[in-house]
C-alpha positions, 0 to 999 in steps of 0.5 A: 519545467516551472517550479511548481509543474515539477513539484506537482510532478514529484506530487503526484510520484509520491502519491502513487508510491504511497497508494502502492504501499497501501495496496500492497500492506491491505494484502499482507494483512488480509494474508495474515488474517487469512493465516489466523483465521486457519490456524485458529481452525486448526486446534 
């Protein structure tokens, strides 16, 4: 495998990890936002 092909593969893998992380982060933020609204709604 050529160096450029290896680099591209590594980049694609990293991009996949990044996308996964941002998706998880977005889900977490949504969960926290839902918690906040339900808590403030109870007061």
